[in-house]
SEFIZA-3560 file (N, C-alpha, C; in Angstrom, 3 decimals):
REM SEFIZA-3560
<numar><xx>20.414</xx><yy>4.985</yy><zz>23.223</zz><atom>N</atom></numar>
<numar><xx>19.162</xx><yy>5.111</yy><zz>23.939</zz><atom>CA</atom></numar>
<numar><xx>18.360</xx><yy>3.824</yy><zz>23.755</zz><atom>C</atom></numar>
<numar><xx>17.955</xx><yy>3.229</yy><zz>24.844</zz><atom>N</atom></numar>
<numar><xx>17.187</xx><yy>1.994</yy><zz>24.781</zz><atom>CA</atom></numar>
<numar><xx>15.699</xx><yy>2.292</yy><zz>24.843</zz><atom>C</atom></numar>
<numar><xx>14.955</xx><yy>1.484</yy><zz>24.114</zz><atom>N</atom></numar>
<numar><xx>13.504</xx><yy>1.586</yy><zz>24.191</zz><atom>CA</atom></numar>
<numar><xx>13.025</xx><yy>0.894</yy><zz>25.463</zz><atom>C</atom></numar>
<numar><xx>12.000</xx><yy>1.454</yy><zz>26.056</zz><atom>N</atom></numar>
<numar><xx>11.465</xx><yy>0.871</yy><zz>27.284</zz><atom>CA</atom></numar>
<numar><xx>10.770</xx><yy>-0.455</yy><zz>26.979</zz><atom>C</atom></numar>
<numar><xx>9.895</xx><yy>-0.440</yy><zz>25.996</zz><atom>N</atom></numar>
<numar><xx>9.190</xx><yy>-1.647</yy><zz>25.577</zz><atom>CA</atom></numar>
<numar><xx>9.419</xx><yy>-1.857</yy><zz>24.083</zz><atom>C</atom></numar>
<numar><xx>10.526</xx><yy>-2.477</yy><zz>23.706</zz><atom>N</atom></numar>
<numar><xx>10.789</xx><yy>-2.651</yy><zz>22.280</zz><atom>CA</atom></numar>
<numar><xx>9.778</xx><yy>-3.614</yy><zz>21.654</zz><atom>C</atom></numar>
<numar><xx>9.445</xx><yy>-3.356</yy><zz>20.414</zz><atom>N</atom></numar>
<numar><xx>8.525</xx><yy>-4.225</yy><zz>19.692</zz><atom>CA</atom></numar>
<numar><xx>9.327</xx><yy>-5.421</yy><zz>19.194</zz><atom>C</atom></numar>
<numar><xx>8.828</xx><yy>-6.582</yy><zz>19.485</zz><atom>N</atom></numar>
<numar><xx>9.511</xx><yy>-7.790</yy><zz>19.036</zz><atom>CA</atom></numar>
<numar><xx>8.826</xx><yy>-8.297</yy><zz>17.787</zz><atom>C</atom></numar>
<numar><xx>9.636</xx><yy>-8.545</yy><zz>16.781</zz><atom>N</atom></numar>
<numar><xx>9.105</xx><yy>-9.022</yy><zz>15.513</zz><atom>CA</atom></numar>
<numar><xx>9.584</xx><yy>-10.460</yy><zz>15.304</zz><atom>C</atom></numar>
<numar><xx>8.798</xx><yy>-11.399</yy><zz>15.765</zz><atom>N</atom></numar>
<numar><xx>9.140</xx><yy>-12.809</yy><zz>15.615</zz><atom>CA</atom></numar>
<numar><xx>8.369</xx><yy>-13.455</yy><zz>14.467</zz><atom>C</atom></numar>
<numar><xx>7.801</xx><yy>-12.636</yy><zz>13.609</zz><atom>N</atom></numar>
<numar><xx>6.971</xx><yy>-13.153</yy><zz>12.532</zz><atom>CA</atom></numar>
<numar><xx>7.850</xx><yy>-13.558</yy><zz>11.355</zz><atom>C</atom></numar>
<numar><xx>7.626</xx><yy>-14.750</yy><zz>10.853</zz><atom>N</atom></numar>
<numar><xx>8.347</xx><yy>-15.203</yy><zz>9.672</zz><atom>CA</atom></numar>
<numar><xx>7.740</xx><yy>-14.585</yy><zz>8.423</zz><atom>C</atom></numar>
<numar><xx>8.544</xx><yy>-14.520</yy><zz>7.382</zz><atom>N</atom></numar>
<numar><xx>8.064</xx><yy>-14.015</yy><zz>6.101</zz><atom>CA</atom></numar>
<numar><xx>7.506</xx><yy>-15.216</yy><zz>5.348</zz><atom>C</atom></numar>
<numar><xx>6.175</xx><yy>-15.327</yy><zz>5.302</zz><atom>N</atom></numar>
<numar><xx>5.541</xx><yy>-16.468</yy><zz>4.656</zz><atom>CA</atom></numar>
<numar><xx>4.379</xx><yy>-15.994</yy><zz>3.781</zz><atom>C</atom></numar>
<numar><xx>3.558</xx><yy>-16.924</yy><zz>3.340</zz><atom>N</atom></numar>
<numar><xx>2.449</xx><yy>-16.605</yy><zz>2.441</zz><atom>CA</atom></numar>
<numar><xx>1.407</xx><yy>-15.726</yy><zz>3.120</zz><atom>C</atom></numar>
<numar><xx>1.189</xx><yy>-15.934</yy><zz>4.422</zz><atom>N</atom></numar>
<numar><xx>0.230</xx><yy>-15.112</yy><zz>5.161</zz><atom>CA</atom></numar>
<numar><xx>0.664</xx><yy>-13.650</yy><zz>5.171</zz><atom>C</atom></numar>
<numar><xx>1.966</xx><yy>-13.436</yy><zz>5.333</zz><atom>N</atom></numar>
<numar><xx>2.501</xx><yy>-12.074</yy><zz>5.323</zz><atom>CA</atom></numar>
<numar><xx>2.310</xx><yy>-11.442</yy><zz>3.951</zz><atom>C</atom></numar>
<numar><xx>2.529</xx><yy>-12.226</yy><zz>2.895</zz><atom>N</atom></numar>
<numar><xx>2.351</xx><yy>-11.721</yy><zz>1.534</zz><atom>CA</atom></numar>
<numar><xx>0.917</xx><yy>-11.284</yy><zz>1.288</zz><atom>C</atom></numar>
<numar><xx>-0.033</xx><yy>-12.113</yy><zz>1.659</zz><atom>N</atom></numar>
<numar><xx>-1.447</xx><yy>-11.783</yy><zz>1.438</zz><atom>CA</atom></numar>
<numar><xx>-1.855</xx><yy>-10.567</yy><zz>2.256</zz><atom>C</atom></numar>
<numar><xx>-1.392</xx><yy>-10.493</yy><zz>3.503</zz><atom>N</atom></numar>
<numar><xx>-1.692</xx><yy>-9.336</yy><zz>4.346</zz><atom>CA</atom></numar>
<numar><xx>-1.129</xx><yy>-8.059</yy><zz>3.741</zz><atom>C</atom></numar>
<numar><xx>0.103</xx><yy>-8.107</yy><zz>3.273</zz><atom>N</atom></numar>
<numar><xx>0.721</xx><yy>-6.937</yy><zz>2.652</zz><atom>CA</atom></numar>
<numar><xx>-0.032</xx><yy>-6.501</yy><zz>1.406</zz><atom>C</atom></numar>
<numar><xx>-0.416</xx><yy>-7.452</yy><zz>0.569</zz><atom>N</atom></numar>
<numar><xx>-1.131</xx><yy>-7.113</yy><zz>-0.664</zz><atom>CA</atom></numar>
<numar><xx>-2.463</xx><yy>-6.452</yy><zz>-0.329</zz><atom>C</atom></numar>
<numar><xx>-3.206</xx><yy>-7.004</yy><zz>0.611</zz><atom>N</atom></numar>
<numar><xx>-4.514</xx><yy>-6.432</yy><zz>0.964</zz><atom>CA</atom></numar>
<numar><xx>-4.359</xx><yy>-5.030</yy><zz>1.536</zz><atom>C</atom></numar>
<numar><xx>-3.370</xx><yy>-4.841</yy><zz>2.429</zz><atom>N</atom></numar>
<numar><xx>-3.159</xx><yy>-3.510</yy><zz>3.011</zz><atom>CA</atom></numar>
<numar><xx>-2.726</xx><yy>-2.499</yy><zz>1.958</zz><atom>C</atom></numar>
<numar><xx>-1.870</xx><yy>-2.912</yy><zz>1.043</zz><atom>N</atom></numar>
<numar><xx>-1.423</xx><yy>-1.996</yy><zz>-0.007</zz><atom>CA</atom></numar>
<numar><xx>-2.565</xx><yy>-1.638</yy><zz>-0.959</zz><atom>C</atom></numar>
<numar><xx>-3.405</xx><yy>-2.601</yy><zz>-1.287</zz><atom>N</atom></numar>
<numar><xx>-4.553</xx><yy>-2.319</yy><zz>-2.157</zz><atom>CA</atom></numar>
<numar><xx>-5.473</xx><yy>-1.303</yy><zz>-1.487</zz><atom>C</atom></numar>
<numar><xx>-5.748</xx><yy>-1.486</yy><zz>-0.208</zz><atom>N</atom></numar>
<numar><xx>-6.626</xx><yy>-0.557</yy><zz>0.500</zz><atom>CA</atom></numar>
<numar><xx>-6.015</xx><yy>0.836</yy><zz>0.554</zz><atom>C</atom></numar>
<numar><xx>-4.719</xx><yy>0.913</yy><zz>0.843</zz><atom>N</atom></numar>
<numar><xx>-4.042</xx><yy>2.223</yy><zz>0.915</zz><atom>CA</atom></numar>
<numar><xx>-4.076</xx><yy>2.937</yy><zz>-0.422</zz><atom>C</atom></numar>
<numar><xx>-3.719</xx><yy>2.251</yy><zz>-1.483</zz><atom>N</atom></numar>
<numar><xx>-3.681</xx><yy>2.878</yy><zz>-2.809</zz><atom>CA</atom></numar>
<numar><xx>-5.094</xx><yy>3.256</yy><zz>-3.254</zz><atom>C</atom></numar>
<numar><xx>-6.087</xx><yy>2.435</yy><zz>-2.922</zz><atom>N</atom></numar>
<numar><xx>-7.474</xx><yy>2.757</yy><zz>-3.270</zz><atom>CA</atom></numar>
<numar><xx>-7.890</xx><yy>4.084</yy><zz>-2.642</zz><atom>C</atom></numar>
<numar><xx>-7.614</xx><yy>4.245</yy><zz>-1.346</zz><atom>N</atom></numar>
<numar><xx>-8.013</xx><yy>5.487</yy><zz>-0.692</zz><atom>CA</atom></numar>
<numar><xx>-7.205</xx><yy>6.688</yy><zz>-1.189</zz><atom>C</atom></numar>
<numar><xx>-5.949</xx><yy>6.475</yy><zz>-1.528</zz><atom>N</atom></numar>
<numar><xx>-5.170</xx><yy>7.573</yy><zz>-2.106</zz><atom>CA</atom></numar>
<numar><xx>-5.708</xx><yy>7.978</yy><zz>-3.468</zz><atom>C</atom></numar>
<numar><xx>-6.152</xx><yy>7.001</yy><zz>-4.272</zz><atom>N</atom></numar>
<numar><xx>-6.711</xx><yy>7.308</yy><zz>-5.598</zz><atom>CA</atom></numar>
<numar><xx>-8.051</xx><yy>8.037</yy><zz>-5.453</zz><atom>C</atom></numar>
<numar><xx>-8.893</xx><yy>7.610</yy><zz>-4.530</zz><atom>N</atom></numar>
<numar><xx>-10.163</xx><yy>8.310</yy><zz>-4.294</zz><atom>CA</atom></numar>
<numar><xx>-9.895</xx><yy>9.740</yy><zz>-3.851</zz><atom>C</atom></numar>
<numar><xx>-8.944</xx><yy>9.915</yy><zz>-2.927</zz><atom>N</atom></numar>
<numar><xx>-8.593</xx><yy>11.250</yy><zz>-2.453</zz><atom>CA</atom></numar>
<numar><xx>-8.066</xx><yy>12.107</yy><zz>-3.599</zz><atom>C</atom></numar>
<numar><xx>-7.264</xx><yy>11.512</yy><zz>-4.476</zz><atom>N</atom></numar>
<numar><xx>-6.748</xx><yy>12.233</yy><zz>-5.636</zz><atom>CA</atom></numar>
<numar><xx>-7.853</xx><yy>12.667</yy><zz>-6.582</zz><atom>C</atom></numar>
<numar><xx>-8.823</xx><yy>11.784</yy><zz>-6.809</zz><atom>N</atom></numar>
<numar><xx>-9.970</xx><yy>12.140</yy><zz>-7.665</zz><atom>CA</atom></numar>
<numar><xx>-10.756</xx><yy>13.290</yy><zz>-7.046</zz><atom>C</atom></numar>
<numar><xx>-11.020</xx><yy>13.202</yy><zz>-5.753</zz><atom>N</atom></numar>
<numar><xx>-11.766</xx><yy>14.269</yy><zz>-5.080</zz><atom>CA</atom></numar>
<numar><xx>-10.999</xx><yy>15.587</yy><zz>-5.100</zz><atom>C</atom></numar>
<numar><xx>-9.709</xx><yy>15.530</yy><zz>-4.883</zz><atom>N</atom></numar>
<numar><xx>-8.891</xx><yy>16.732</yy><zz>-4.907</zz><atom>CA</atom></numar>
<numar><xx>-8.843</xx><yy>17.351</yy><zz>-6.303</zz><atom>C</atom></numar>
<numar><xx>-8.726</xx><yy>16.516</yy><zz>-7.315</zz><atom>N</atom></numar>
<numar><xx>-8.748</xx><yy>17.008</yy><zz>-8.688</zz><atom>CA</atom></numar>
<numar><xx>-10.071</xx><yy>17.672</yy><zz>-9.036</zz><atom>C</atom></numar>
<numar><xx>-11.169</xx><yy>17.058</yy><zz>-8.628</zz><atom>N</atom></numar>
<numar><xx>-12.496</xx><yy>17.646</yy><zz>-8.893</zz><atom>CA</atom></numar>
<numar><xx>-12.664</xx><yy>18.962</yy><zz>-8.133</zz><atom>C</atom></numar>
<numar><xx>-12.118</xx><yy>19.041</yy><zz>-6.930</zz><atom>N</atom></numar>
<numar><xx>-12.198</xx><yy>20.276</yy><zz>-6.149</zz><atom>CA</atom></numar>
<numar><xx>-11.416</xx><yy>21.405</yy><zz>-6.813</zz><atom>C</atom></numar>
<numar><xx>-10.241</xx><yy>21.099</yy><zz>-7.334</zz><atom>N</atom></numar>
<numar><xx>-9.440</xx><yy>22.117</yy><zz>-8.017</zz><atom>CA</atom></numar>
<numar><xx>-10.154</xx><yy>22.613</yy><zz>-9.264</zz><atom>C</atom></numar>
<numar><xx>-10.741</xx><yy>21.710</yy><zz>-10.043</zz><atom>N</atom></numar>
<numar><xx>-11.496</xx><yy>22.117</yy><zz>-11.240</zz><atom>CA</atom></numar>
<numar><xx>-12.691</xx><yy>22.973</yy><zz>-10.838</zz><atom>C</atom></numar>
<numar><xx>-13.357</xx><yy>22.585</yy><zz>-9.746</zz><atom>N</atom></numar>
<numar><xx>-14.505</xx><yy>23.366</yy><zz>-9.289</zz><atom>CA</atom></numar>
<numar><xx>-14.089</xx><yy>24.774</yy><zz>-8.881</zz><atom>C</atom></numar>
<numar><xx>-12.969</xx><yy>24.905</yy><zz>-8.181</zz><atom>N</atom></numar>
<numar><xx>-12.517</xx><yy>26.223</yy><zz>-7.748</zz><atom>CA</atom></numar>
<numar><xx>-12.048</xx><yy>27.085</yy><zz>-8.917</zz><atom>C</atom></numar>
<numar><xx>-11.499</xx><yy>26.485</yy><zz>-9.966</zz><atom>N</atom></numar>
<numar><xx>-11.008</xx><yy>27.246</yy><zz>-11.121</zz><atom>CA</atom></numar>
<numar><xx>-12.124</xx><yy>27.585</yy><zz>-12.110</zz><atom>C</atom></numar>
<numar><xx>-12.997</xx><yy>26.617</yy><zz>-12.385</zz><atom>N</atom></numar>
<numar><xx>-13.973</xx><yy>26.797</yy><zz>-13.467</zz><atom>CA</atom></numar>
<numar><xx>-15.420</xx><yy>26.806</yy><zz>-12.990</zz><atom>C</atom></numar>
<numar><xx>-15.664</xx><yy>26.627</yy><zz>-11.707</zz><atom>N</atom></numar>
<numar><xx>-17.020</xx><yy>26.563</yy><zz>-11.153</zz><atom>CA</atom></numar>
<numar><xx>-17.880</xx><yy>25.490</yy><zz>-11.810</zz><atom>C</atom></numar>
<numar><xx>-17.245</xx><yy>24.390</yy><zz>-12.174</zz><atom>N</atom></numar>
<numar><xx>-17.967</xx><yy>23.246</yy><zz>-12.748</zz><atom>CA</atom></numar>
<numar><xx>-17.703</xx><yy>22.055</yy><zz>-11.840</zz><atom>C</atom></numar>
<numar><xx>-18.768</xx><yy>21.494</yy><zz>-11.296</zz><atom>N</atom></numar>
<numar><xx>-18.618</xx><yy>20.327</yy><zz>-10.423</zz><atom>CA</atom></numar>
<numar><xx>-19.173</xx><yy>19.118</yy><zz>-11.147</zz><atom>C</atom></numar>
<numar><xx>-18.270</xx><yy>18.241</yy><zz>-11.521</zz><atom>N</atom></numar>
<numar><xx>-18.669</xx><yy>17.009</yy><zz>-12.190</zz><atom>CA</atom></numar>
<numar><xx>-17.974</xx><yy>15.860</yy><zz>-11.483</zz><atom>C</atom></numar>
<numar><xx>-18.754</xx><yy>15.037</yy><zz>-10.823</zz><atom>N</atom></numar>
<numar><xx>-18.189</xx><yy>13.891</yy><zz>-10.122</zz><atom>CA</atom></numar>
<numar><xx>-19.053</xx><yy>12.679</yy><zz>-10.395</zz><atom>C</atom></numar>
<numar><xx>-18.478</xx><yy>11.690</yy><zz>-11.033</zz><atom>N</atom></numar>
<numar><xx>-19.184</xx><yy>10.443</yy><zz>-11.333</zz><atom>CA</atom></numar>
<numar><xx>-18.646</xx><yy>9.363</yy><zz>-10.398</zz><atom>C</atom></numar>
<numar><xx>-19.415</xx><yy>9.073</yy><zz>-9.361</zz><atom>N</atom></numar>
<numar><xx>-18.970</xx><yy>8.133</yy><zz>-8.341</zz><atom>CA</atom></numar>
<numar><xx>-18.615</xx><yy>6.779</yy><zz>-8.926</zz><atom>C</atom></numar>
<numar><xx>-19.423</xx><yy>6.288</yy><zz>-9.840</zz><atom>N</atom></numar>
<numar><xx>-19.195</xx><yy>4.956</yy><zz>-10.407</zz><atom>CA</atom></numar>
<numar><xx>-17.871</xx><yy>4.849</yy><zz>-11.130</zz><atom>C</atom></numar>
<numar><xx>-17.597</xx><yy>5.805</yy><zz>-12.010</zz><atom>N</atom></numar>
<numar><xx>-16.352</xx><yy>5.774</yy><zz>-12.776</zz><atom>CA</atom></numar>
<numar><xx>-15.130</xx><yy>5.989</yy><zz>-11.885</zz><atom>C</atom></numar>
<numar><xx>-15.256</xx><yy>6.913</yy><zz>-10.944</zz><atom>N</atom></numar>
<numar><xx>-14.112</xx><yy>7.201</yy><zz>-10.087</zz><atom>CA</atom></numar>
<numar><xx>-13.799</xx><yy>6.055</yy><zz>-9.130</zz><atom>C</atom></numar>
<numar><xx>-14.814</xx><yy>5.394</yy><zz>-8.612</zz><atom>N</atom></numar>
<numar><xx>-14.577</xx><yy>4.251</yy><zz>-7.732</zz><atom>CA</atom></numar>
<numar><xx>-14.022</xx><yy>3.075</yy><zz>-8.528</zz><atom>C</atom></numar>
<numar><xx>-14.529</xx><yy>2.861</yy><zz>-9.740</zz><atom>N</atom></numar>
<numar><xx>-13.998</xx><yy>1.793</yy><zz>-10.584</zz><atom>CA</atom></numar>
<numar><xx>-12.538</xx><yy>2.064</yy><zz>-10.933</zz><atom>C</atom></numar>
<numar><xx>-12.232</xx><yy>3.319</yy><zz>-11.277</zz><atom>N</atom></numar>
<numar><xx>-10.847</xx><yy>3.697</yy><zz>-11.576</zz><atom>CA</atom></numar>
<numar><xx>-9.955</xx><yy>3.482</yy><zz>-10.346</zz><atom>C</atom></numar>
<numar><xx>-10.429</xx><yy>3.886</yy><zz>-9.182</zz><atom>N</atom></numar>
<numar><xx>-9.641</xx><yy>3.735</yy><zz>-7.958</zz><atom>CA</atom></numar>
<numar><xx>-9.433</xx><yy>2.261</yy><zz>-7.605</zz><atom>C</atom></numar>
<numar><xx>-10.440</xx><yy>1.438</yy><zz>-7.824</zz><atom>N</atom></numar>
<numar><xx>-10.288</xx><yy>-0.002</yy><zz>-7.586</zz><atom>CA</atom></numar>
<numar><xx>-9.260</xx><yy>-0.609</yy><zz>-8.535</zz><atom>C</atom></numar>
<numar><xx>-9.321</xx><yy>-0.190</yy><zz>-9.799</zz><atom>N</atom></numar>
<numar><xx>-8.388</xx><yy>-0.707</yy><zz>-10.787</zz><atom>CA</atom></numar>
<numar><xx>-6.951</xx><yy>-0.308</yy><zz>-10.436</zz><atom>C</atom></numar>
<numar><xx>-6.755</xx><yy>0.962</yy><zz>-10.116</zz><atom>N</atom></numar>
<numar><xx>-5.423</xx><yy>1.440</yy><zz>-9.736</zz><atom>CA</atom></numar>
<numar><xx>-4.981</xx><yy>0.783</yy><zz>-8.438</zz><atom>C</atom></numar>
<numar><xx>-5.883</xx><yy>0.682</yy><zz>-7.474</zz><atom>N</atom></numar>
<numar><xx>-5.540</xx><yy>0.066</yy><zz>-6.193</zz><atom>CA</atom></numar>
<numar><xx>-5.149</xx><yy>-1.391</yy><zz>-6.341</zz><atom>C</atom></numar>
<numar><xx>-5.874</xx><yy>-2.117</yy><zz>-7.176</zz><atom>N</atom></numar>
<numar><xx>-5.564</xx><yy>-3.534</yy><zz>-7.360</zz><atom>CA</atom></numar>
<numar><xx>-4.212</xx><yy>-3.727</yy><zz>-8.028</zz><atom>C</atom></numar>
<numar><xx>-3.944</xx><yy>-2.955</yy><zz>-9.062</zz><atom>N</atom></numar>
<numar><xx>-2.675</xx><yy>-3.128</yy><zz>-9.777</zz><atom>CA</atom></numar>
<numar><xx>-1.481</xx><yy>-2.622</yy><zz>-8.966</zz><atom>C</atom></numar>
<numar><xx>-1.548</xx><yy>-1.380</yy><zz>-8.530</zz><atom>N</atom></numar>
<numar><xx>-0.412</xx><yy>-0.800</yy><zz>-7.798</zz><atom>CA</atom></numar>
<numar><xx>-0.254</xx><yy>-1.437</yy><zz>-6.417</zz><atom>C</atom></numar>
<numar><xx>-1.368</xx><yy>-1.744</yy><zz>-5.755</zz><atom>N</atom></numar>
<numar><xx>-1.296</xx><yy>-2.367</yy><zz>-4.438</zz><atom>CA</atom></numar>
<numar><xx>-0.700</xx><yy>-3.759</yy><zz>-4.487</zz><atom>C</atom></numar>
<numar><xx>-1.056</xx><yy>-4.519</yy><zz>-5.502</zz><atom>N</atom></numar>
<numar><xx>-0.503</xx><yy>-5.867</yy><zz>-5.646</zz><atom>CA</atom></numar>
<numar><xx>1.003</xx><yy>-5.803</yy><zz>-5.906</zz><atom>C</atom></numar>
<numar><xx>1.400</xx><yy>-4.936</yy><zz>-6.824</zz><atom>N</atom></numar>
<numar><xx>2.825</xx><yy>-4.824</yy><zz>-7.136</zz><atom>CA</atom></numar>
<numar><xx>3.639</xx><yy>-4.321</yy><zz>-5.942</zz><atom>C</atom></numar>
<numar><xx>3.128</xx><yy>-3.327</yy><zz>-5.239</zz><atom>N</atom></numar>
<numar><xx>3.881</xx><yy>-2.818</yy><zz>-4.090</zz><atom>CA</atom></numar>
<numar><xx>3.905</xx><yy>-3.828</yy><zz>-2.945</zz><atom>C</atom></numar>
<numar><xx>2.815</xx><yy>-4.543</yy><zz>-2.736</zz><atom>N</atom></numar>
<numar><xx>2.785</xx><yy>-5.578</yy><zz>-1.697</zz><atom>CA</atom></numar>
<numar><xx>3.780</xx><yy>-6.690</yy><zz>-1.980</zz><atom>C</atom></numar>
<numar><xx>3.844</xx><yy>-7.123</yy><zz>-3.227</zz><atom>N</atom></numar>
<numar><xx>4.799</xx><yy>-8.169</yy><zz>-3.601</zz><atom>CA</atom></numar>
<numar><xx>6.227</xx><yy>-7.650</yy><zz>-3.468</zz><atom>C</atom></numar>
<numar><xx>6.450</xx><yy>-6.408</yy><zz>-3.882</zz><atom>N</atom></numar>
<numar><xx>7.787</xx><yy>-5.824</yy><zz>-3.780</zz><atom>CA</atom></numar>
<numar><xx>8.268</xx><yy>-5.714</yy><zz>-2.345</zz><atom>C</atom></numar>
<numar><xx>7.400</xx><yy>-5.256</yy><zz>-1.459</zz><atom>N</atom></numar>
<numar><xx>7.769</xx><yy>-5.144</yy><zz>-0.041</zz><atom>CA</atom></numar>
<numar><xx>8.037</xx><yy>-6.529</yy><zz>0.550</zz><atom>C</atom></numar>
<numar><xx>7.217</xx><yy>-7.509</yy><zz>0.172</zz><atom>N</atom></numar>
<numar><xx>7.393</xx><yy>-8.864</yy><zz>0.681</zz><atom>CA</atom></numar>
<numar><xx>8.717</xx><yy>-9.467</yy><zz>0.222</zz><atom>C</atom></numar>
<numar><xx>9.053</xx><yy>-9.277</yy><zz>-1.059</zz><atom>N</atom></numar>
<numar><xx>10.309</xx><yy>-9.809</yy><zz>-1.591</zz><atom>CA</atom></numar>
<numar><xx>11.499</xx><yy>-9.172</yy><zz>-0.879</zz><atom>C</atom></numar>
<numar><xx>11.422</xx><yy>-7.854</yy><zz>-0.653</zz><atom>N</atom></numar>
<numar><xx>12.506</xx><yy>-7.175</yy><zz>0.056</zz><atom>CA</atom></numar>
<numar><xx>12.657</xx><yy>-7.721</yy><zz>1.484</zz><atom>C</atom></numar>
<numar><xx>11.560</xx><yy>-7.925</yy><zz>2.175</zz><atom>N</atom></numar>
<numar><xx>11.618</xx><yy>-8.470</yy><zz>3.538</zz><atom>CA</atom></numar>
<numar><xx>12.132</xx><yy>-9.906</yy><zz>3.532</zz><atom>C</atom></numar>
<numar><xx>11.725</xx><yy>-10.687</yy><zz>2.535</zz><atom>N</atom></numar>
<numar><xx>12.173</xx><yy>-12.076</yy><zz>2.433</zz><atom>CA</atom></numar>
<numar><xx>13.676</xx><yy>-12.135</yy><zz>2.190</zz><atom>C</atom></numar>
<numar><xx>14.187</xx><yy>-11.266</yy><zz>1.300</zz><atom>N</atom></numar>
<numar><xx>15.622</xx><yy>-11.233</yy><zz>1.038</zz><atom>CA</atom></numar>
<numar><xx>16.405</xx><yy>-10.787</yy><zz>2.265</zz><atom>C</atom></numar>
<numar><xx>15.863</xx><yy>-9.828</yy><zz>3.006</zz><atom>N</atom></numar>
<numar><xx>16.534</xx><yy>-9.363</yy><zz>4.225</zz><atom>CA</atom></numar>
<numar><xx>16.575</xx><yy>-10.472</yy><zz>5.272</zz><atom>C</atom></numar>
<numar><xx>15.461</xx><yy>-11.197</yy><zz>5.422</zz><atom>N</atom></numar>
<numar><xx>15.434</xx><yy>-12.308</yy><zz>6.375</zz><atom>CA</atom></numar>
<numar><xx>16.432</xx><yy>-13.386</yy><zz>5.973</zz><atom>C</atom></numar>
<numar><xx>16.501</xx><yy>-13.669</yy><zz>4.699</zz><atom>N</atom></numar>
<numar><xx>17.432</xx><yy>-14.673</yy><zz>4.195</zz><atom>CA</atom></numar>
<numar><xx>18.882</xx><yy>-14.240</yy><zz>4.451</zz><atom>C</atom></numar>
<numar><xx>19.161</xx><yy>-12.950</yy><zz>4.234</zz><atom>N</atom></numar>
<numar><xx>20.502</xx><yy>-12.422</yy><zz>4.471</zz><atom>CA</atom></numar>
<numar><xx>20.851</xx><yy>-12.470</yy><zz>5.960</zz><atom>C</atom></numar>
<numar><xx>19.892</xx><yy>-12.117</yy><zz>6.824</zz><atom>N</atom></numar>
<numar><xx>20.131</xx><yy>-12.146</yy><zz>8.267</zz><atom>CA</atom></numar>
<numar><xx>20.403</xx><yy>-13.563</yy><zz>8.764</zz><atom>C</atom></numar>
<numar><xx>19.654</xx><yy>-14.525</yy><zz>8.254</zz><atom>N</atom></numar>
<numar><xx>19.875</xx><yy>-15.925</yy><zz>8.649</zz><atom>CA</atom></numar>
<numar><xx>21.248</xx><yy>-16.400</yy><zz>8.177</zz><atom>C</atom></numar>
<numar><xx>21.656</xx><yy>-15.955</yy><zz>7.007</zz><atom>N</atom></numar>
<numar><xx>22.967</xx><yy>-16.327</yy><zz>6.474</zz><atom>CA</atom></numar>
<numar><xx>24.087</xx><yy>-15.747</yy><zz>7.318</zz><atom>C</atom></numar>
<numar><xx>23.916</xx><yy>-14.488</yy><zz>7.768</zz><atom>N</atom></numar>
<numar><xx>24.933</xx><yy>-13.850</yy><zz>8.606</zz><atom>CA</atom></numar>
<numar><xx>24.989</xx><yy>-14.474</yy><zz>10.002</zz><atom>C</atom></numar>
<numar><xx>23.867</xx><yy>-14.947</yy><zz>10.512</zz><atom>N</atom></numar>
<numar><xx>23.851</xx><yy>-15.579</yy><zz>11.833</zz><atom>CA</atom></numar>
<numar><xx>24.549</xx><yy>-16.935</yy><zz>11.822</zz><atom>C</atom></numar>
<numar><xx>24.487</xx><yy>-17.630</yy><zz>10.690</zz><atom>N</atom></numar>
<numar><xx>25.080</xx><yy>-18.956</yy><zz>10.627</zz><atom>CA</atom></numar>
<numar><xx>26.609</xx><yy>-18.903</yy><zz>10.505</zz><atom>C</atom></numar>
<numar><xx>27.145</xx><yy>-17.750</yy><zz>10.164</zz><atom>N</atom></numar>
<numar><xx>28.617</xx><yy>-17.629</yy><zz>10.014</zz><atom>CA</atom></numar>
<numar><xx>29.313</xx><yy>-17.518</yy><zz>11.325</zz><atom>C</atom></numar>
//
């Protein structure tokens, strides 16, 4: 089955791609950590009827987790894409 309008990916794997990936991963992990904190507080509230939410600590925690995990995942995805591009170029030259 052919796609009607296939997406063409002519983008090279370079430093710009690395920075973009890191920023996107940091943002994604940050929002997942905030959602996790809110979900955890909601479960505690439903079980014990105690609502305790400290925005400052939870946002700082989410930023810390987002920065560390987002950076590592962004670099990992970039390295995998770089190796795949290198392998594809090697196979084309044969």
